[in-house]
C-alpha positions in Angstrom: 84.0 148.7 140.3 80.5 149.6 141.0 79.8 149.4 137.6 81.1 146.0 137.2 79.2 144.9 140.3 75.9 146.3 138.7 76.6 144.4 135.4 77.2 141.2 137.2 73.8 141.3 139.5 71.8 142.2 136.1 73.1 139.2 134.3 73.0 137.0 137.2 69.4 137.8 137.5 68.2 137.8 133.6 70.0 134.1 133.5 68.4 132.9 136.8 64.6 134.0 135.2 65.8 132.8 131.7 67.3 129.8 132.5 65.2 129.3 135.6 67.7 128.1 138.0 68.2 129.9 141.2 71.8 128.9 141.6 72.8 132.2 139.5 71.3 134.4 142.0 74.8 133.5 144.4 76.9 134.9 141.6 77.0 138.6 143.1 77.8 137.3 146.4 80.7 135.3 145.4 81.9 138.3 142.9 82.0 140.0 146.7 83.5 138.0 148.1 86.2 137.4 145.4 86.9 140.8 145.5 87.3 141.2 149.1 89.8 138.5 149.2 91.7 140.2 146.3 91.9 143.7 148.6 93.1 141.8 151.7 95.9 140.2 149.3 97.0 143.7 148.6 97.7 144.7 152.1 101.5 144.3 152.4 100.7 142.0 155.5 100.1 138.5 155.6 97.0 137.3 154.8 96.2 136.0 158.0 97.7 138.6 159.8 95.5 141.3 157.5 92.4 139.3 158.5 93.1 139.4 162.3 93.9 143.2 162.1 90.7 143.8 160.3 88.5 141.9 162.7 90.4 143.6 165.7 89.2 146.9 164.7 86.6 148.4 167.2 
């Protein structure tokens, strides 16, 4: 999975420089957020219950 995120990072930097559009630099952050949501949805509890559990950990 780390190789996928590295590839995503390199491609987004390449396109940001090549196309001169800095919006491409937000693609890796969006990828991490999507990955986070997918991992949360794999937990057998409900989505919001899982979020409550994660943020209640100390």
